[in-house]
Legacy VTK file of the C-alpha trace (Angstrom):
# vtk DataFile Version 3.0
C-alpha trace
ASCII
DATASET POLYDATA
POINTS 502 float
61.281 29.697 7.224
59.258 27.494 9.569
56.122 29.569 8.941
56.613 29.197 5.197
56.960 25.422 5.543
53.738 25.225 7.556
51.920 27.311 4.947
53.185 25.098 2.132
52.079 21.979 4.034
48.650 23.489 4.612
48.258 24.277 0.910
49.213 20.706 0.009
46.740 19.235 2.512
43.886 21.613 1.700
42.413 19.546 -1.205
42.424 16.438 1.007
40.788 18.307 3.869
38.066 19.584 1.546
37.422 16.093 0.211
37.282 14.671 3.738
34.742 17.300 4.860
32.471 16.592 1.888
30.881 13.242 2.681
29.138 11.813 -0.385
25.379 11.346 0.065
23.732 7.949 -0.215
20.468 9.658 -1.161
19.905 12.983 -2.864
16.698 14.925 -3.577
16.281 17.772 -6.045
13.196 19.991 -6.135
12.878 21.985 -9.345
11.036 25.190 -10.225
8.116 23.079 -11.485
7.854 21.440 -8.091
8.059 24.847 -6.453
5.059 26.002 -8.504
2.973 23.230 -6.958
4.245 24.118 -3.497
3.299 27.744 -4.179
-0.328 26.800 -4.892
-0.660 24.920 -1.620
1.355 27.565 0.224
-0.885 30.346 -1.082
-3.959 28.618 0.326
-2.139 28.277 3.620
-1.178 31.986 3.669
-4.778 32.979 2.947
-5.951 30.908 5.910
-3.321 32.472 8.178
-4.102 36.054 7.154
-7.815 35.455 7.655
-7.031 34.683 11.288
-4.954 37.771 12.047
-5.894 39.582 15.243
-5.984 43.387 15.111
-5.953 45.428 18.291
-8.803 47.809 19.099
-8.444 51.356 17.868
-9.755 54.154 20.035
-9.125 57.868 20.313
-10.494 61.349 20.817
-10.774 64.272 18.432
-12.295 67.291 20.137
-15.629 66.229 21.576
-15.677 63.074 19.494
-14.738 59.788 21.160
-14.409 56.753 18.872
-13.658 53.077 19.413
-13.047 50.466 16.681
-13.115 46.816 17.804
-13.793 43.231 16.690
-11.808 43.582 13.464
-12.379 40.567 11.234
-10.932 39.680 7.835
-13.815 38.813 5.510
-12.043 38.142 2.220
-8.609 38.131 0.614
-7.606 38.459 -3.004
-4.000 37.318 -3.454
-3.991 37.155 -7.236
-0.399 38.220 -7.887
2.049 35.983 -6.047
5.448 34.489 -6.713
7.615 31.844 -5.035
11.137 31.323 -6.309
14.581 30.107 -5.300
17.263 32.536 -4.259
20.860 31.303 -3.926
22.369 30.151 -1.635
19.786 28.932 0.909
16.634 30.954 0.453
13.071 30.870 -0.776
11.457 34.178 -1.699
7.685 34.592 -1.444
6.144 37.772 -2.873
2.541 38.970 -2.906
1.754 42.135 -4.873
-1.350 44.283 -5.336
-3.466 42.124 -3.037
-6.645 43.290 -1.312
-8.120 42.528 2.110
-11.763 43.093 2.994
-12.437 43.884 6.651
-15.399 44.392 8.928
-15.202 45.938 12.379
-17.475 47.339 15.083
-17.762 51.105 15.588
-18.694 53.130 18.672
-18.975 56.925 18.613
-19.786 59.388 21.388
-20.364 63.060 20.543
-21.703 65.064 23.430
-24.905 63.224 24.274
-25.157 61.354 20.992
-24.028 57.702 20.965
-23.817 55.592 17.801
-22.949 51.924 17.375
-22.739 49.653 14.305
-20.353 48.037 11.855
-18.014 49.345 9.191
-16.862 47.578 6.025
-13.376 48.469 4.881
-10.927 47.338 2.233
-7.140 47.440 2.171
-5.844 47.695 -1.385
-2.382 47.571 -2.876
-1.190 45.126 -0.229
2.430 44.131 -0.764
4.210 41.357 1.162
7.855 40.422 0.635
9.091 37.372 2.558
12.467 35.620 2.463
12.773 32.195 4.107
16.216 30.914 5.022
16.591 27.115 4.887
19.164 25.238 6.930
20.027 21.893 8.529
19.198 21.742 12.228
21.125 19.806 14.888
19.136 16.619 14.208
19.933 16.803 10.488
16.415 17.873 9.518
15.578 20.607 7.010
14.158 23.651 8.803
13.188 27.253 8.166
15.876 28.870 10.305
15.016 32.526 9.741
12.492 34.762 8.014
12.588 38.388 6.934
9.290 40.051 6.103
8.096 43.435 4.907
4.412 44.331 4.465
2.709 47.511 3.389
-0.773 48.729 2.433
-0.978 51.387 -0.267
-4.479 52.622 0.540
-7.453 51.846 2.698
-11.095 52.768 2.251
-13.906 52.576 4.785
-17.628 52.791 4.010
-19.741 54.471 6.667
-23.506 54.419 7.216
-25.958 55.367 9.921
-27.081 58.508 11.686
-23.615 59.954 12.194
-22.267 58.986 8.780
-21.086 62.549 8.095
-19.236 62.616 11.392
-17.500 59.324 10.576
-16.502 60.634 7.186
-14.961 63.604 8.955
-13.043 61.267 11.217
-12.255 58.736 8.496
-8.734 60.078 8.055
-7.859 59.205 11.639
-9.686 55.876 11.622
-8.439 54.648 8.241
-4.854 55.717 8.899
-4.855 53.940 12.247
-6.455 50.794 10.841
-4.014 50.660 7.942
-1.117 50.817 10.377
-2.570 48.171 12.699
-3.402 45.721 9.888
-0.011 46.065 8.188
1.713 45.519 11.543
-0.052 42.182 12.020
0.749 40.621 8.624
4.438 39.833 9.197
4.076 38.428 12.750
1.356 36.128 11.415
3.578 34.899 8.579
6.593 34.528 10.885
4.576 32.287 13.204
3.235 30.351 10.211
6.771 29.714 8.925
8.898 29.205 12.020
6.280 27.266 13.976
3.598 25.789 11.731
5.581 24.983 8.568
8.470 23.678 10.656
6.002 21.319 12.331
5.264 19.914 8.843
9.002 19.481 8.227
9.144 17.593 11.534
7.176 14.805 9.822
10.118 14.069 7.503
11.815 10.833 8.679
15.399 11.446 9.792
16.655 8.471 11.793
14.067 5.742 12.079
13.652 2.054 12.617
12.707 0.203 9.444
11.837 -3.081 11.148
12.973 -5.124 14.140
16.436 -5.619 12.640
17.625 -2.380 11.009
17.059 1.355 10.859
17.876 4.117 8.378
19.603 7.462 8.750
18.144 10.180 6.514
19.887 13.090 8.250
21.079 15.940 6.070
24.826 16.065 5.593
24.889 19.814 5.019
22.701 22.854 4.458
20.592 22.777 1.281
22.120 24.042 -1.922
19.872 26.495 -3.757
20.322 27.752 -7.298
17.965 29.915 -9.329
16.132 26.790 -10.596
16.737 24.006 -8.074
17.003 23.054 -4.418
19.318 20.105 -3.689
19.318 18.121 -0.456
22.124 15.678 0.411
21.013 12.913 2.800
23.244 10.395 4.504
21.074 7.536 3.230
22.684 4.868 5.395
21.032 1.810 6.956
22.313 0.506 10.281
21.722 -2.617 12.409
19.616 -1.844 15.465
22.006 -3.800 17.662
24.799 -1.382 16.635
23.063 1.920 16.075
26.221 4.030 16.223
28.028 1.968 13.619
29.205 3.896 10.571
29.714 2.268 7.183
32.190 4.245 5.134
30.851 5.439 1.802
33.116 4.634 -1.144
30.367 4.711 -3.768
29.966 7.157 -6.604
28.202 10.354 -5.559
24.836 10.745 -7.311
24.737 13.621 -9.785
21.347 15.009 -10.842
21.392 17.103 -13.997
17.744 16.938 -15.015
15.191 19.686 -14.240
12.190 18.641 -16.345
10.231 16.913 -13.545
9.038 18.391 -10.260
11.378 16.283 -8.151
14.278 13.871 -8.574
15.496 11.343 -6.024
18.893 9.678 -6.512
20.248 6.599 -4.721
23.843 5.438 -4.859
25.072 1.853 -4.553
25.989 2.747 -0.964
22.289 3.157 -0.094
21.498 -0.445 -1.042
24.831 -1.881 0.158
24.336 -0.437 3.635
20.898 -2.081 3.843
22.268 -5.498 2.922
25.319 -5.024 5.137
23.046 -4.188 8.093
20.867 -7.248 7.559
23.988 -9.387 7.266
25.337 -8.047 10.558
21.961 -8.636 12.162
22.390 -12.311 11.236
19.038 -12.717 9.494
20.139 -13.511 5.932
19.456 -17.209 6.295
16.722 -19.663 5.407
16.170 -23.147 6.795
14.003 -25.797 5.134
13.399 -29.088 6.917
11.204 -32.126 6.490
8.005 -31.354 4.593
9.207 -27.844 3.668
11.850 -29.361 1.378
10.298 -29.691 -2.106
9.551 -33.371 -2.778
11.197 -33.457 -6.199
14.414 -32.034 -4.764
14.412 -34.510 -1.889
14.005 -37.446 -4.272
16.821 -36.133 -6.421
19.134 -35.689 -3.441
18.443 -39.190 -2.197
18.930 -40.702 -5.662
22.170 -38.959 -6.670
25.645 -39.037 -5.224
24.248 -38.645 -1.715
22.948 -42.180 -2.066
26.335 -43.587 -1.155
26.287 -41.541 1.989
22.740 -42.607 2.781
23.802 -46.244 2.514
26.427 -45.627 5.177
23.999 -43.856 7.455
21.760 -45.813 9.846
19.126 -43.066 9.511
18.365 -43.314 5.811
14.711 -42.352 6.313
15.537 -39.348 8.486
14.189 -35.969 7.288
16.427 -33.685 5.254
17.449 -30.215 6.395
18.709 -27.519 4.030
20.259 -24.362 5.508
21.073 -21.519 3.110
23.237 -18.893 4.848
24.696 -15.756 3.249
28.449 -15.779 3.904
29.306 -12.129 3.128
27.362 -8.862 2.762
25.698 -8.830 -0.677
26.880 -6.151 -3.076
24.828 -3.960 -5.382
26.057 -2.862 -8.796
24.169 -0.155 -10.705
24.898 0.253 -14.399
23.048 2.075 -17.183
21.922 -1.362 -18.392
20.356 -2.318 -15.046
20.814 -3.062 -11.354
22.129 -6.359 -9.985
22.931 -7.856 -6.596
25.720 -10.394 -6.073
25.279 -12.858 -3.211
27.737 -15.396 -1.829
26.355 -18.079 0.469
26.825 -21.647 1.612
24.299 -24.471 1.597
24.464 -27.181 4.238
22.513 -30.407 3.671
21.960 -32.654 6.680
19.948 -35.609 7.882
17.978 -34.971 11.066
17.135 -38.296 12.777
14.450 -37.834 15.468
16.035 -37.524 18.891
19.572 -37.827 17.533
22.270 -35.331 16.427
22.087 -34.130 12.858
24.342 -35.792 10.292
25.830 -33.319 7.794
25.927 -34.752 4.289
27.507 -31.873 2.415
28.447 -28.223 2.602
28.633 -26.375 -0.682
29.365 -22.806 -1.726
26.689 -20.860 -3.629
27.166 -17.833 -5.876
24.131 -16.038 -7.266
23.403 -12.881 -9.168
19.994 -11.267 -8.838
18.555 -8.623 -11.126
16.799 -5.847 -9.234
13.910 -3.740 -10.459
13.694 -0.586 -8.367
10.504 1.462 -8.394
8.727 4.078 -6.345
5.113 3.935 -5.256
3.693 6.722 -3.132
6.620 7.451 -0.844
7.867 3.866 -0.604
10.976 2.749 -2.488
10.488 -0.876 -3.468
12.672 -3.545 -5.037
11.678 -6.677 -6.947
14.396 -9.306 -7.342
14.782 -12.028 -9.946
17.328 -14.851 -9.974
19.612 -14.645 -13.005
22.736 -16.697 -12.296
23.278 -19.588 -9.945
26.363 -21.689 -9.327
27.264 -24.242 -6.655
30.582 -25.897 -5.973
32.098 -28.005 -3.236
34.403 -26.506 -0.663
36.007 -29.942 -0.132
37.058 -31.237 -3.550
36.804 -30.735 -7.291
35.345 -34.243 -7.629
32.438 -33.366 -5.398
31.971 -30.130 -7.347
31.610 -32.216 -10.493
29.049 -34.406 -8.785
27.097 -31.317 -7.758
26.642 -30.254 -11.369
23.404 -32.215 -11.690
21.975 -30.370 -8.670
22.392 -26.852 -10.051
19.164 -26.832 -12.050
16.886 -28.216 -9.281
18.466 -25.983 -6.646
18.005 -22.946 -8.882
14.358 -23.947 -9.280
14.151 -24.243 -5.484
15.387 -20.698 -5.115
13.028 -19.342 -7.772
9.905 -21.096 -6.494
10.495 -21.165 -2.741
12.920 -18.487 -1.619
12.535 -15.620 -4.106
8.797 -15.204 -3.348
9.671 -14.901 0.361
12.229 -12.195 -0.390
9.954 -10.280 -2.786
7.099 -10.427 -0.313
9.239 -8.318 1.967
10.737 -6.020 -0.637
7.291 -4.877 -1.764
6.747 -3.267 1.641
9.440 -0.785 0.730
11.205 1.900 2.734
9.949 5.459 3.096
11.556 8.338 1.191
12.190 11.533 3.224
9.197 13.671 2.222
6.816 15.532 4.565
3.509 13.920 5.413
0.775 14.760 2.926
3.145 14.906 -0.058
3.508 11.952 -2.458
5.170 11.091 -5.759
3.294 10.435 -8.992
4.297 9.438 -12.555
7.627 7.973 -11.435
10.330 7.087 -13.979
13.517 5.247 -12.931
16.751 5.872 -14.823
19.997 3.949 -14.224
23.421 5.580 -14.328
26.939 4.394 -13.558
26.949 3.837 -9.803
23.554 5.343 -8.980
19.964 5.535 -10.150
17.493 8.415 -10.227
13.725 8.525 -9.892
12.075 11.458 -11.641
8.534 12.190 -10.524
5.846 14.790 -10.061
4.487 15.808 -6.670
0.974 15.476 -5.323
-0.561 16.818 -2.106
-2.689 14.041 -0.635
-3.216 16.247 2.449
-3.218 20.017 2.764
-0.719 21.831 4.953
-3.475 22.853 7.330
-4.633 19.241 7.728
-1.131 18.043 8.599
-0.561 20.943 10.994
-3.828 20.322 12.831
-2.980 16.637 13.120
0.312 17.385 14.891
-0.686 20.586 16.686
-1.186 18.861 20.044
1.247 16.026 19.347
4.891 16.102 20.481
7.695 16.496 18.000
8.182 13.431 15.798
10.216 10.925 17.861
13.671 9.943 16.764
12.688 6.301 16.381
9.039 5.755 15.444
8.033 2.174 15.997
6.467 1.425 12.648
7.579 2.431 9.171
7.425 0.707 5.768
10.001 -2.027 6.029
12.882 -2.959 3.783
12.895 -6.699 3.192
14.574 -9.235 5.400
14.915 -12.967 5.111
14.577 -14.466 8.568
15.865 -17.876 9.653
13.590 -20.800 10.510
10.831 -19.689 8.170
LINES 1 503
502 0 1 2 3 4 5 6 7 8 9 10 11 12 13 14 15 16 17 18 19 20 21 22 23 24 25 26 27 28 29 30 31 32 33 34 35 36 37 38 39 40 41 42 43 44 45 46 47 48 49 50 51 52 53 54 55 56 57 58 59 60 61 62 63 64 65 66 67 68 69 70 71 72 73 74 75 76 77 78 79 80 81 82 83 84 85 86 87 88 89 90 91 92 93 94 95 96 97 98 99 100 101 102 103 104 105 106 107 108 109 110 111 112 113 114 115 116 117 118 119 120 121 122 123 124 125 126 127 128 129 130 131 132 133 134 135 136 137 138 139 140 141 142 143 144 145 146 147 148 149 150 151 152 153 154 155 156 157 158 159 160 161 162 163 164 165 166 167 168 169 170 171 172 173 174 175 176 177 178 179 180 181 182 183 184 185 186 187 188 189 190 191 192 193 194 195 196 197 198 199 200 201 202 203 204 205 206 207 208 209 210 211 212 213 214 215 216 217 218 219 220 221 222 223 224 225 226 227 228 229 230 231 232 233 234 235 236 237 238 239 240 241 242 243 244 245 246 247 248 249 250 251 252 253 254 255 256 257 258 259 260 261 262 263 264 265 266 267 268 269 270 271 272 273 274 275 276 277 278 279 280 281 282 283 284 285 286 287 288 289 290 291 292 293 294 295 296 297 298 299 300 301 302 303 304 305 306 307 308 309 310 311 312 313 314 315 316 317 318 319 320 321 322 323 324 325 326 327 328 329 330 331 332 333 334 335 336 337 338 339 340 341 342 343 344 345 346 347 348 349 350 351 352 353 354 355 356 357 358 359 360 361 362 363 364 365 366 367 368 369 370 371 372 373 374 375 376 377 378 379 380 381 382 383 384 385 386 387 388 389 390 391 392 393 394 395 396 397 398 399 400 401 402 403 404 405 406 407 408 409 410 411 412 413 414 415 416 417 418 419 420 421 422 423 424 425 426 427 428 429 430 431 432 433 434 435 436 437 438 439 440 441 442 443 444 445 446 447 448 449 450 451 452 453 454 455 456 457 458 459 460 461 462 463 464 465 466 467 468 469 470 471 472 473 474 475 476 477 478 479 480 481 482 483 484 485 486 487 488 489 490 491 492 493 494 495 496 497 498 499 500 501
């Protein structure tokens, strides 16, 4: 009876346990079959370069009185016309090469009694078939890696052309030589591709940002939440997509946002961002204490200063012995801003307070008023290269007094000039920083082109095509002697921040 009760309890809790184990991603990337076609073109060039560098052991033997030695085998040319790269559920990429040909040249040495012959032989391996399956997985750091590879290679036939004094003798021995060379060459193909995948291609994947500092205040966590999900047409990657304050790097912000859902397959790649992605950035900046701006003295727009001195603050000025003292305006965000993404657009709601004070030289500041500020900003999100950028525009602005309704009524005449202050003075500062952007988790040498942003309920997607600005070989050579990408590189494109005392 007790066992049955435990089983029933487990069945009731199972849906909750499944939901708890599936953390929603803040950022999601989908690579489609069209994107894979582009990767295949670059990958094929890379495979050709690797196979041209294969090392084949010397072949030597004895047949009666004939002693032969084949050495210095060199690949002269490859023809990999028939190739295919496709997805294979659940976590695999399959790379096939069929009916390829490899042209070889090697050095020959032959001893027959007292006759000694030396020269070169041209050979060709035809009907080359290579079948490779790459298994993709999340490593311990949360980075996408090629975790395993299975490879099979075969050569259907091999032909060697002989010349020289002992050509007839070589033709007699060609069966032994060609059979041995075909075996040696086919045995070197898979080890070369295994090294290329597990070592060289993984070094390219090491260039994908995982957990990096964005600027001096915050960082971003792009670690994978789980192994990639592969269907026959797509590869989906779920990233944490969470910003964090550098002073509290281990802090976790719980994700209650809608999980991005990508249904499209027309473009090469799709990147989706939930409201959580943007909220965590603003929450981190808020916790870092940098969402504040201070204007004092000459930095206060003259028109606004005249208006402040001429309106209801005039009564306060008359009571103050420091009427000619400079003004100080401090705009401080009072709660983490919130992002709302709808099909009609993206907006950011900000609550703040504005303190207005007189600052007599050499004397304590005299606070004139403290008012609450509520604003709504429209956000235009776009992608350029690999940088996600945001341009903000002030849409709504409201101020009210925290002390009394009467003072709120008196503040009504200040709403328009203060809104103008924000538009002309503060918004340019913010947008100057947002245009720096934050990097999207793509390997070095790969960029987005022809980006189109689409809003949904709770998330937005960026559909784009891919472009190789650098070849795989160029990236590999760049990092060949360099250590693995550090966990926290010092400089990355920065998400905007508004610093105090600007």
